[in-house]
Each structure stands twice: as C-alpha cells, then as structure tokens.
Backbone atoms as SQL, in Angstrom:
CREATE TABLE atoms (id INTEGER PRIMARY KEY, chain TEXT, resi INTEGER, resn TEXT, atom TEXT, x REAL, y REAL, z REAL);
INSERT INTO atoms VALUES
  (1, 'A', 1, 'MET', 'N', -132.262, -17.225, 28.333),
  (2, 'A', 1, 'MET', 'CA', -132.046, -18.339, 27.437),
  (3, 'A', 1, 'MET', 'C', -130.715, -19.037, 27.756),
  (4, 'A', 2, 'ALA', 'N', -129.615, -18.272, 27.774),
  (5, 'A', 2, 'ALA', 'CA', -128.308, -18.857, 28.061),
  (6, 'A', 2, 'ALA', 'C', -128.251, -19.388, 29.486),
  (7, 'A', 3, 'ALA', 'N', -128.851, -18.670, 30.418),
  (8, 'A', 3, 'ALA', 'CA', -128.859, -19.127, 31.815),
  (9, 'A', 3, 'ALA', 'C', -129.600, -20.461, 31.936),
  (10, 'A', 4, 'THR', 'N', -130.707, -20.606, 31.235),
  (11, 'A', 4, 'THR', 'CA', -131.478, -21.855, 31.253),
  (12, 'A', 4, 'THR', 'C', -130.661, -22.994, 30.647),
  (13, 'A', 5, 'TYR', 'N', -129.978, -22.708, 29.543),
  (14, 'A', 5, 'TYR', 'CA', -129.123, -23.691, 28.865),
  (15, 'A', 5, 'TYR', 'C', -128.054, -24.220, 29.824),
  (16, 'A', 6, 'PHE', 'N', -127.363, -23.295, 30.495),
  (17, 'A', 6, 'PHE', 'CA', -126.282, -23.714, 31.390),
  (18, 'A', 6, 'PHE', 'C', -126.802, -24.386, 32.654),
  (19, 'A', 7, 'GLN', 'N', -127.960, -23.977, 33.153),
  (20, 'A', 7, 'GLN', 'CA', -128.545, -24.658, 34.307),
  (21, 'A', 7, 'GLN', 'C', -128.930, -26.084, 33.933),
  (22, 'A', 8, 'ALA', 'N', -129.488, -26.267, 32.753),
  (23, 'A', 8, 'ALA', 'CA', -129.816, -27.613, 32.279),
  (24, 'A', 8, 'ALA', 'C', -128.550, -28.456, 32.156),
  (25, 'A', 9, 'TRP', 'N', -127.470, -27.855, 31.676),
  (26, 'A', 9, 'TRP', 'CA', -126.199, -28.574, 31.561),
  (27, 'A', 9, 'TRP', 'C', -125.721, -29.002, 32.944),
  (28, 'A', 10, 'ARG', 'N', -125.751, -28.083, 33.904),
  (29, 'A', 10, 'ARG', 'CA', -125.344, -28.425, 35.275),
  (30, 'A', 10, 'ARG', 'C', -126.150, -29.604, 35.808),
  (31, 'A', 11, 'ASN', 'N', -127.420, -29.646, 35.452),
  (32, 'A', 11, 'ASN', 'CA', -128.312, -30.705, 35.930),
  (33, 'A', 11, 'ASN', 'C', -128.286, -31.956, 35.053),
  (34, 'A', 12, 'GLY', 'N', -127.551, -31.920, 33.935),
  (35, 'A', 12, 'GLY', 'CA', -127.527, -33.053, 33.007),
  (36, 'A', 12, 'GLY', 'C', -128.879, -33.291, 32.367),
  (37, 'A', 13, 'ASP', 'N', -129.646, -32.226, 32.184),
  (38, 'A', 13, 'ASP', 'CA', -131.036, -32.318, 31.735),
  (39, 'A', 13, 'ASP', 'C', -131.190, -31.867, 30.280),
  (40, 'A', 14, 'ILE', 'N', -130.881, -32.746, 29.346),
  (41, 'A', 14, 'ILE', 'CA', -130.959, -32.397, 27.929),
  (42, 'A', 14, 'ILE', 'C', -132.396, -32.105, 27.505),
  (43, 'A', 15, 'ASP', 'N', -133.382, -32.689, 28.161),
  (44, 'A', 15, 'ASP', 'CA', -134.780, -32.443, 27.798),
  (45, 'A', 15, 'ASP', 'C', -135.173, -30.982, 27.987),
  (46, 'A', 16, 'SER', 'N', -134.549, -30.295, 28.931),
  (47, 'A', 16, 'SER', 'CA', -134.829, -28.867, 29.133),
  (48, 'A', 16, 'SER', 'C', -134.186, -28.000, 28.053),
  (49, 'A', 17, 'VAL', 'N', -133.168, -28.530, 27.372),
  (50, 'A', 17, 'VAL', 'CA', -132.471, -27.770, 26.334),
  (51, 'A', 17, 'VAL', 'C', -133.202, -27.875, 24.992),
  (52, 'A', 18, 'ARG', 'N', -133.809, -29.002, 24.710),
  (53, 'A', 18, 'ARG', 'CA', -134.446, -29.223, 23.404),
  (54, 'A', 18, 'ARG', 'C', -135.372, -28.079, 22.974),
  (55, 'A', 19, 'PRO', 'N', -136.280, -27.579, 23.839),
  (56, 'A', 19, 'PRO', 'CA', -137.174, -26.498, 23.399),
  (57, 'A', 19, 'PRO', 'C', -136.448, -25.168, 23.167),
  (58, 'A', 20, 'LEU', 'N', -135.229, -25.053, 23.674),
  (59, 'A', 20, 'LEU', 'CA', -134.452, -23.829, 23.479),
  (60, 'A', 20, 'LEU', 'C', -133.806, -23.770, 22.102),
  (61, 'A', 21, 'LEU', 'N', -133.702, -24.915, 21.433),
  (62, 'A', 21, 'LEU', 'CA', -132.979, -25.013, 20.160),
  (63, 'A', 21, 'LEU', 'C', -133.895, -24.739, 18.974),
  (64, 'A', 22, 'HIS', 'N', -133.469, -23.842, 18.115),
  (65, 'A', 22, 'HIS', 'CA', -134.169, -23.560, 16.860),
  (66, 'A', 22, 'HIS', 'C', -134.110, -24.829, 16.005),
  (67, 'A', 23, 'PRO', 'N', -135.136, -25.142, 15.232),
  (68, 'A', 23, 'PRO', 'CA', -135.112, -26.356, 14.402),
  (69, 'A', 23, 'PRO', 'C', -133.887, -26.444, 13.489),
  (70, 'A', 24, 'ASP', 'N', -133.367, -25.300, 13.033),
  (71, 'A', 24, 'ASP', 'CA', -132.203, -25.292, 12.141),
  (72, 'A', 24, 'ASP', 'C', -130.925, -24.864, 12.855),
  (73, 'A', 25, 'VAL', 'N', -130.847, -25.089, 14.170),
  (74, 'A', 25, 'VAL', 'CA', -129.668, -24.684, 14.927),
  (75, 'A', 25, 'VAL', 'C', -128.407, -25.272, 14.303),
  (76, 'A', 26, 'ASP', 'N', -127.346, -24.484, 14.341),
  (77, 'A', 26, 'ASP', 'CA', -126.058, -24.867, 13.781),
  (78, 'A', 26, 'ASP', 'C', -125.028, -24.807, 14.902),
  (79, 'A', 27, 'PHE', 'N', -124.323, -25.905, 15.154),
  (80, 'A', 27, 'PHE', 'CA', -123.331, -25.991, 16.222),
  (81, 'A', 27, 'PHE', 'C', -121.965, -26.281, 15.618),
  (82, 'A', 28, 'ALA', 'N', -120.956, -25.545, 16.068),
  (83, 'A', 28, 'ALA', 'CA', -119.569, -25.832, 15.671),
  (84, 'A', 28, 'ALA', 'C', -118.689, -25.661, 16.897),
  (85, 'A', 29, 'GLY', 'N', -117.900, -26.698, 17.176),
  (86, 'A', 29, 'GLY', 'CA', -117.024, -26.654, 18.334),
  (87, 'A', 29, 'GLY', 'C', -115.745, -27.423, 18.096),
  (88, 'A', 30, 'ALA', 'N', -114.917, -27.477, 19.120),
  (89, 'A', 30, 'ALA', 'CA', -113.607, -28.108, 19.023),
  (90, 'A', 30, 'ALA', 'C', -113.689, -29.613, 18.794),
  (91, 'A', 31, 'LEU', 'N', -114.792, -30.234, 19.207),
  (92, 'A', 31, 'LEU', 'CA', -114.916, -31.690, 19.081),
  (93, 'A', 31, 'LEU', 'C', -115.878, -32.131, 17.991),
  (94, 'A', 32, 'GLY', 'N', -116.458, -31.178, 17.245),
  (95, 'A', 32, 'GLY', 'CA', -117.351, -31.568, 16.168),
  (96, 'A', 32, 'GLY', 'C', -118.356, -30.496, 15.830),
  (97, 'A', 33, 'SER', 'N', -119.228, -30.829, 14.883),
  (98, 'A', 33, 'SER', 'CA', -120.268, -29.895, 14.470),
  (99, 'A', 33, 'SER', 'C', -121.554, -30.675, 14.208),
  (100, 'A', 34, 'THR', 'N', -122.682, -29.960, 14.340),
  (101, 'A', 34, 'THR', 'CA', -123.991, -30.565, 14.093),
  (102, 'A', 34, 'THR', 'C', -124.876, -29.542, 13.398),
  (103, 'A', 35, 'HIS', 'N', -125.967, -30.045, 12.815),
  (104, 'A', 35, 'HIS', 'CA', -126.965, -29.151, 12.218),
  (105, 'A', 35, 'HIS', 'C', -128.348, -29.721, 12.525),
  (106, 'A', 36, 'GLY', 'N', -129.218, -28.849, 12.962),
  (107, 'A', 36, 'GLY', 'CA', -130.579, -29.251, 13.298),
  (108, 'A', 36, 'GLY', 'C', -130.717, -29.544, 14.777),
  (109, 'A', 37, 'ALA', 'N', -131.926, -29.370, 15.278),
  (110, 'A', 37, 'ALA', 'CA', -132.183, -29.519, 16.712),
  (111, 'A', 37, 'ALA', 'C', -131.924, -30.934, 17.217),
  (112, 'A', 38, 'ALA', 'N', -132.355, -31.953, 16.479),
  (113, 'A', 38, 'ALA', 'CA', -132.194, -33.331, 16.944),
  (114, 'A', 38, 'ALA', 'C', -130.716, -33.717, 17.016),
  (115, 'A', 39, 'GLU', 'N', -129.971, -33.420, 15.960),
  (116, 'A', 39, 'GLU', 'CA', -128.544, -33.770, 15.935),
  (117, 'A', 39, 'GLU', 'C', -127.772, -32.985, 16.991),
  (118, 'A', 40, 'THR', 'N', -128.111, -31.708, 17.162),
  (119, 'A', 40, 'THR', 'CA', -127.429, -30.881, 18.154),
  (120, 'A', 40, 'THR', 'C', -127.749, -31.356, 19.562),
  (121, 'A', 41, 'ALA', 'N', -129.007, -31.657, 19.842),
  (122, 'A', 41, 'ALA', 'CA', -129.381, -32.158, 21.165),
  (123, 'A', 41, 'ALA', 'C', -128.664, -33.471, 21.465),
  (124, 'A', 42, 'SER', 'N', -128.531, -34.330, 20.481),
  (125, 'A', 42, 'SER', 'CA', -127.834, -35.594, 20.661),
  (126, 'A', 42, 'SER', 'C', -126.363, -35.354, 21.011),
  (127, 'A', 43, 'GLY', 'N', -125.719, -34.451, 20.292),
  (128, 'A', 43, 'GLY', 'CA', -124.327, -34.118, 20.582),
  (129, 'A', 43, 'GLY', 'C', -124.165, -33.499, 21.962),
  (130, 'A', 44, 'LEU', 'N', -125.057, -32.590, 22.303),
  (131, 'A', 44, 'LEU', 'CA', -125.000, -31.959, 23.618),
  (132, 'A', 44, 'LEU', 'C', -125.241, -32.982, 24.725),
  (133, 'A', 45, 'ALA', 'N', -126.124, -33.939, 24.485),
  (134, 'A', 45, 'ALA', 'CA', -126.397, -34.968, 25.495),
  (135, 'A', 45, 'ALA', 'C', -125.127, -35.743, 25.833),
  (136, 'A', 46, 'GLY', 'N', -124.306, -36.021, 24.826),
  (137, 'A', 46, 'GLY', 'CA', -123.032, -36.693, 25.070),
  (138, 'A', 46, 'GLY', 'C', -122.103, -35.851, 25.920),
  (139, 'A', 47, 'MET', 'N', -122.067, -34.557, 25.642),
  (140, 'A', 47, 'MET', 'CA', -121.220, -33.654, 26.431),
  (141, 'A', 47, 'MET', 'C', -121.760, -33.530, 27.853),
  (142, 'A', 48, 'PHE', 'N', -123.070, -33.409, 27.991),
  (143, 'A', 48, 'PHE', 'CA', -123.684, -33.319, 29.315),
  (144, 'A', 48, 'PHE', 'C', -123.316, -34.556, 30.146),
  (145, 'A', 49, 'ALA', 'N', -123.365, -35.730, 29.513),
  (146, 'A', 49, 'ALA', 'CA', -123.117, -36.983, 30.227),
  (147, 'A', 49, 'ALA', 'C', -121.689, -37.080, 30.762),
  (148, 'A', 50, 'MET', 'N', -120.731, -36.508, 30.050),
  (149, 'A', 50, 'MET', 'CA', -119.346, -36.604, 30.509),
  (150, 'A', 50, 'MET', 'C', -118.940, -35.465, 31.449),
  (151, 'A', 51, 'THR', 'N', -119.822, -34.498, 31.634),
  (152, 'A', 51, 'THR', 'CA', -119.522, -33.326, 32.450),
  (153, 'A', 51, 'THR', 'C', -119.746, -33.615, 33.936),
  (154, 'A', 52, 'ARG', 'N', -118.779, -33.224, 34.735),
  (155, 'A', 52, 'ARG', 'CA', -118.910, -33.322, 36.193),
  (156, 'A', 52, 'ARG', 'C', -119.268, -31.969, 36.796),
  (157, 'A', 53, 'GLN', 'N', -118.797, -30.880, 36.177),
  (158, 'A', 53, 'GLN', 'CA', -119.104, -29.548, 36.704),
  (159, 'A', 53, 'GLN', 'C', -118.953, -28.508, 35.605),
  (160, 'A', 54, 'VAL', 'N', -119.876, -27.554, 35.591),
  (161, 'A', 54, 'VAL', 'CA', -119.806, -26.386, 34.718),
  (162, 'A', 54, 'VAL', 'C', -119.927, -25.166, 35.622),
  (163, 'A', 55, 'GLU', 'N', -118.925, -24.324, 35.602),
  (164, 'A', 55, 'GLU', 'CA', -118.950, -23.109, 36.413),
  (165, 'A', 55, 'GLU', 'C', -118.862, -21.888, 35.498),
  (166, 'A', 56, 'VAL', 'N', -119.952, -21.151, 35.418),
  (167, 'A', 56, 'VAL', 'CA', -119.974, -19.939, 34.604),
  (168, 'A', 56, 'VAL', 'C', -119.166, -18.868, 35.318),
  (169, 'A', 57, 'ILE', 'N', -118.203, -18.309, 34.596),
  (170, 'A', 57, 'ILE', 'CA', -117.351, -17.253, 35.145),
  (171, 'A', 57, 'ILE', 'C', -117.916, -15.877, 34.800),
  (172, 'A', 58, 'LYS', 'N', -118.315, -15.713, 33.525),
  (173, 'A', 58, 'LYS', 'CA', -118.813, -14.412, 33.071),
  (174, 'A', 58, 'LYS', 'C', -119.700, -14.607, 31.852),
  (175, 'A', 59, 'ARG', 'N', -120.734, -13.771, 31.746),
  (176, 'A', 59, 'ARG', 'CA', -121.617, -13.806, 30.582),
  (177, 'A', 59, 'ARG', 'C', -121.790, -12.383, 30.070),
  (178, 'A', 60, 'TRP', 'N', -121.683, -12.216, 28.753),
  (179, 'A', 60, 'TRP', 'CA', -121.906, -10.929, 28.101),
  (180, 'A', 60, 'TRP', 'C', -123.048, -11.089, 27.111),
  (181, 'A', 61, 'VAL', 'N', -123.938, -10.097, 27.081),
  (182, 'A', 61, 'VAL', 'CA', -125.072, -10.114, 26.162),
  (183, 'A', 61, 'VAL', 'C', -124.992, -8.871, 25.291),
  (184, 'A', 62, 'ASP', 'N', -125.104, -9.081, 23.986),
  (185, 'A', 62, 'ASP', 'CA', -125.110, -7.993, 23.012),
  (186, 'A', 62, 'ASP', 'C', -126.244, -8.270, 22.036),
  (187, 'A', 63, 'GLY', 'N', -127.430, -7.760, 22.358),
  (188, 'A', 63, 'GLY', 'CA', -128.593, -8.029, 21.519),
  (189, 'A', 63, 'GLY', 'C', -128.890, -9.515, 21.492),
  (190, 'A', 64, 'PRO', 'N', -128.912, -10.118, 20.296),
  (191, 'A', 64, 'PRO', 'CA', -129.241, -11.538, 20.182),
  (192, 'A', 64, 'PRO', 'C', -128.048, -12.475, 20.429),
  (193, 'A', 65, 'ASP', 'N', -126.895, -11.903, 20.737),
  (194, 'A', 65, 'ASP', 'CA', -125.689, -12.712, 20.938),
  (195, 'A', 65, 'ASP', 'C', -125.310, -12.774, 22.413),
  (196, 'A', 66, 'VAL', 'N', -124.966, -13.990, 22.860),
  (197, 'A', 66, 'VAL', 'CA', -124.574, -14.215, 24.257),
  (198, 'A', 66, 'VAL', 'C', -123.247, -14.954, 24.261),
  (199, 'A', 67, 'LEU', 'N', -122.279, -14.379, 24.951),
  (200, 'A', 67, 'LEU', 'CA', -120.959, -14.989, 25.092),
  (201, 'A', 67, 'LEU', 'C', -120.808, -15.414, 26.548),
  (202, 'A', 68, 'THR', 'N', -120.539, -16.699, 26.775),
  (203, 'A', 68, 'THR', 'CA', -120.389, -17.226, 28.130),
  (204, 'A', 68, 'THR', 'C', -119.005, -17.834, 28.277),
  (205, 'A', 69, 'TRP', 'N', -118.249, -17.308, 29.242),
  (206, 'A', 69, 'TRP', 'CA', -116.939, -17.859, 29.597),
  (207, 'A', 69, 'TRP', 'C', -117.179, -18.765, 30.796),
  (208, 'A', 70, 'PHE', 'N', -116.745, -20.033, 30.694),
  (209, 'A', 70, 'PHE', 'CA', -116.971, -20.953, 31.803),
  (210, 'A', 70, 'PHE', 'C', -115.839, -21.957, 31.925),
  (211, 'A', 71, 'GLU', 'N', -115.807, -22.645, 33.067),
  (212, 'A', 71, 'GLU', 'CA', -114.855, -23.721, 33.288),
  (213, 'A', 71, 'GLU', 'C', -115.615, -25.038, 33.299),
  (214, 'A', 72, 'LEU', 'N', -115.075, -26.008, 32.595),
  (215, 'A', 72, 'LEU', 'CA', -115.673, -27.326, 32.443),
  (216, 'A', 72, 'LEU', 'C', -114.780, -28.356, 33.124),
  (217, 'A', 73, 'ARG', 'N', -115.396, -29.241, 33.888),
  (218, 'A', 73, 'ARG', 'CA', -114.670, -30.343, 34.507),
  (219, 'A', 73, 'ARG', 'C', -115.338, -31.659, 34.101),
  (220, 'A', 74, 'THR', 'N', -114.493, -32.629, 33.744),
  (221, 'A', 74, 'THR', 'CA', -114.949, -33.983, 33.461),
  (222, 'A', 74, 'THR', 'C', -114.131, -34.922, 34.345),
  (223, 'A', 75, 'ASP', 'N', -114.410, -36.225, 34.277),
  (224, 'A', 75, 'ASP', 'CA', -113.582, -37.175, 35.027),
  (225, 'A', 75, 'ASP', 'C', -112.155, -37.185, 34.500),
  (226, 'A', 76, 'ALA', 'N', -111.986, -36.879, 33.216),
  (227, 'A', 76, 'ALA', 'CA', -110.669, -36.959, 32.574),
  (228, 'A', 76, 'ALA', 'C', -109.877, -35.661, 32.629),
  (229, 'A', 77, 'ALA', 'N', -110.541, -34.524, 32.786),
  (230, 'A', 77, 'ALA', 'CA', -109.825, -33.247, 32.679),
  (231, 'A', 77, 'ALA', 'C', -110.581, -32.127, 33.382),
  (232, 'A', 78, 'GLY', 'N', -109.829, -31.081, 33.637),
  (233, 'A', 78, 'GLY', 'CA', -110.452, -29.880, 34.148),
  (234, 'A', 78, 'GLY', 'C', -109.665, -29.267, 35.281),
  (235, 'A', 79, 'PRO', 'N', -109.916, -28.031, 35.512),
  (236, 'A', 79, 'PRO', 'CA', -110.897, -27.207, 34.808),
  (237, 'A', 79, 'PRO', 'C', -110.375, -26.762, 33.439),
  (238, 'A', 80, 'LEU', 'N', -111.253, -26.828, 32.451),
  (239, 'A', 80, 'LEU', 'CA', -110.937, -26.378, 31.098),
  (240, 'A', 80, 'LEU', 'C', -111.635, -25.045, 30.856),
  (241, 'A', 81, 'PRO', 'N', -110.896, -23.995, 30.472),
  (242, 'A', 81, 'PRO', 'CA', -111.553, -22.737, 30.122),
  (243, 'A', 81, 'PRO', 'C', -112.227, -22.863, 28.758),
  (244, 'A', 82, 'VAL', 'N', -113.494, -22.468, 28.685),
  (245, 'A', 82, 'VAL', 'CA', -114.297, -22.618, 27.474),
  (246, 'A', 82, 'VAL', 'C', -115.077, -21.337, 27.218),
  (247, 'A', 83, 'VAL', 'N', -115.234, -21.008, 25.933),
  (248, 'A', 83, 'VAL', 'CA', -116.099, -19.896, 25.539),
  (249, 'A', 83, 'VAL', 'C', -117.204, -20.446, 24.651),
  (250, 'A', 84, 'ASN', 'N', -118.456, -20.071, 24.961),
  (251, 'A', 84, 'ASN', 'CA', -119.631, -20.464, 24.199),
  (252, 'A', 84, 'ASN', 'C', -120.289, -19.190, 23.688),
  (253, 'A', 85, 'TRP', 'N', -120.461, -19.099, 22.360),
  (254, 'A', 85, 'TRP', 'CA', -121.141, -17.961, 21.750),
  (255, 'A', 85, 'TRP', 'C', -122.441, -18.480, 21.158),
  (256, 'A', 86, 'SER', 'N', -123.554, -18.014, 21.688),
  (257, 'A', 86, 'SER', 'CA', -124.868, -18.417, 21.201),
  (258, 'A', 86, 'SER', 'C', -125.566, -17.229, 20.560),
  (259, 'A', 87, 'HIS', 'N', -126.276, -17.508, 19.489),
  (260, 'A', 87, 'HIS', 'CA', -127.086, -16.493, 18.802),
  (261, 'A', 87, 'HIS', 'C', -128.545, -16.920, 18.948),
  (262, 'A', 88, 'VAL', 'N', -129.395, -15.980, 19.364),
  (263, 'A', 88, 'VAL', 'CA', -130.806, -16.262, 19.602),
  (264, 'A', 88, 'VAL', 'C', -131.653, -15.573, 18.543),
  (265, 'A', 89, 'GLU', 'N', -132.560, -16.349, 17.939),
  (266, 'A', 89, 'GLU', 'CA', -133.517, -15.843, 16.943),
  (267, 'A', 89, 'GLU', 'C', -134.897, -16.344, 17.302),
  (268, 'A', 90, 'ASP', 'N', -135.857, -15.463, 17.263),
  (269, 'A', 90, 'ASP', 'CA', -137.250, -15.854, 17.520),
  (270, 'A', 90, 'ASP', 'C', -137.397, -16.660, 18.807),
  (271, 'A', 91, 'GLY', 'N', -136.622, -16.280, 19.838),
  (272, 'A', 91, 'GLY', 'CA', -136.741, -16.927, 21.133),
  (273, 'A', 91, 'GLY', 'C', -136.066, -18.272, 21.265),
  (274, 'A', 92, 'GLN', 'N', -135.269, -18.681, 20.260),
  (275, 'A', 92, 'GLN', 'CA', -134.565, -19.963, 20.318),
  (276, 'A', 92, 'GLN', 'C', -133.110, -19.775, 19.898),
  (277, 'A', 93, 'ILE', 'N', -132.261, -20.656, 20.372),
  (278, 'A', 93, 'ILE', 'CA', -130.840, -20.619, 20.013),
  (279, 'A', 93, 'ILE', 'C', -130.685, -21.157, 18.602),
  (280, 'A', 94, 'SER', 'N', -130.183, -20.311, 17.697),
  (281, 'A', 94, 'SER', 'CA', -130.050, -20.721, 16.299),
  (282, 'A', 94, 'SER', 'C', -128.602, -21.037, 15.898),
  (283, 'A', 95, 'ARG', 'N', -127.645, -20.583, 16.705),
  (284, 'A', 95, 'ARG', 'CA', -126.234, -20.845, 16.379),
  (285, 'A', 95, 'ARG', 'C', -125.452, -20.938, 17.685),
  (286, 'A', 96, 'ILE', 'N', -124.579, -21.943, 17.763),
  (287, 'A', 96, 'ILE', 'CA', -123.699, -22.112, 18.914),
  (288, 'A', 96, 'ILE', 'C', -122.289, -22.314, 18.386),
  (289, 'A', 97, 'ARG', 'N', -121.378, -21.539, 18.917),
  (290, 'A', 97, 'ARG', 'CA', -119.964, -21.691, 18.606),
  (291, 'A', 97, 'ARG', 'C', -119.233, -21.876, 19.928),
  (292, 'A', 98, 'VAL', 'N', -118.381, -22.896, 20.007),
  (293, 'A', 98, 'VAL', 'CA', -117.671, -23.197, 21.245),
  (294, 'A', 98, 'VAL', 'C', -116.192, -23.348, 20.919),
  (295, 'A', 99, 'THR', 'N', -115.358, -22.729, 21.743),
  (296, 'A', 99, 'THR', 'CA', -113.928, -22.891, 21.533),
  (297, 'A', 99, 'THR', 'C', -113.217, -23.152, 22.856),
  (298, 'A', 100, 'PHE', 'N', -112.283, -24.096, 22.799),
  (299, 'A', 100, 'PHE', 'CA', -111.432, -24.446, 23.935),
  (300, 'A', 100, 'PHE', 'C', -110.333, -25.364, 23.414),
  (301, 'A', 101, 'ASP', 'N', -109.336, -25.607, 24.247),
  (302, 'A', 101, 'ASP', 'CA', -108.274, -26.534, 23.885),
  (303, 'A', 101, 'ASP', 'C', -108.731, -27.947, 24.256),
  (304, 'A', 102, 'PRO', 'N', -109.005, -28.809, 23.267),
  (305, 'A', 102, 'PRO', 'CA', -109.547, -30.137, 23.569),
  (306, 'A', 102, 'PRO', 'C', -108.498, -31.174, 23.989),
  (307, 'A', 103, 'ARG', 'N', -107.208, -30.836, 23.921),
  (308, 'A', 103, 'ARG', 'CA', -106.156, -31.838, 24.173),
  (309, 'A', 103, 'ARG', 'C', -106.302, -32.565, 25.500),
  (310, 'A', 104, 'PRO', 'N', -106.661, -31.896, 26.605),
  (311, 'A', 104, 'PRO', 'CA', -106.808, -32.657, 27.864),
  (312, 'A', 104, 'PRO', 'C', -107.912, -33.723, 27.790),
  (313, 'A', 105, 'LEU', 'N', -108.921, -33.518, 26.975),
  (314, 'A', 105, 'LEU', 'CA', -110.001, -34.506, 26.835),
  (315, 'A', 105, 'LEU', 'C', -109.625, -35.661, 25.915),
  (316, 'A', 106, 'LEU', 'N', -108.659, -35.408, 25.046),
  (317, 'A', 106, 'LEU', 'CA', -108.262, -36.413, 24.052),
  (318, 'A', 106, 'LEU', 'C', -107.170, -37.338, 24.547),
  (319, 'A', 107, 'GLY', 'N', -106.658, -37.082, 25.758),
  (320, 'A', 107, 'GLY', 'CA', -105.673, -37.976, 26.349),
  (321, 'A', 107, 'GLY', 'C', -104.313, -37.593, 25.965);
C-alpha cells in the first residue's frame, strides 16, 4: 500500500492514489489538513504537482501502521527530510500524518 502510494507520487499519478484512500481518510501535515478521500486527493495532487523528486530512505511496518522516512525535492527547496505515518484499515489508507520543517517551501 505505502509502496504504491510513493510510486504514484514519484510518477505524479494522483489517479493511482485515489483507490488507496479510505472514504473517511484523515490527513494532517505541516502545510494543512483534509478530511475525506476527495479533499485529501485534491491536496495530495497539489503536492504531487510541485514535487520534482521523492526518495524513500527507510520504511517501517508495524501491523496496520507504516512509517516512511523520505527526502522531498521541489523547484524551490530540497532535499527536505520528511516522515509520513499512514494507517491502513480494510485495505485502504485511513489516516496520514506528515511532519517536516516547511520553512524552505514558504520562502
């Protein structure tokens, strides 16, 4: 699930992420929060569009929880160290938490 999510991000392919999202997915990150699959996919699409490179450094899996440490590069900043914590329920991502220092992206 997490590998598919990050591969879709690398490819800028938000359509591949939509079926991975639980209808009531909850997202909270350094640049905002969303609730529901449509709102979350829309927010992720914006992030995908500004991304130039995503390099996964390490992934840990503990039952339904997946923690991914990665570096993010955009035209404005990078590499930015980022941690993504996803929770999977019934085969879909139901919660995403992302933390990083957003200052390089904010100018």
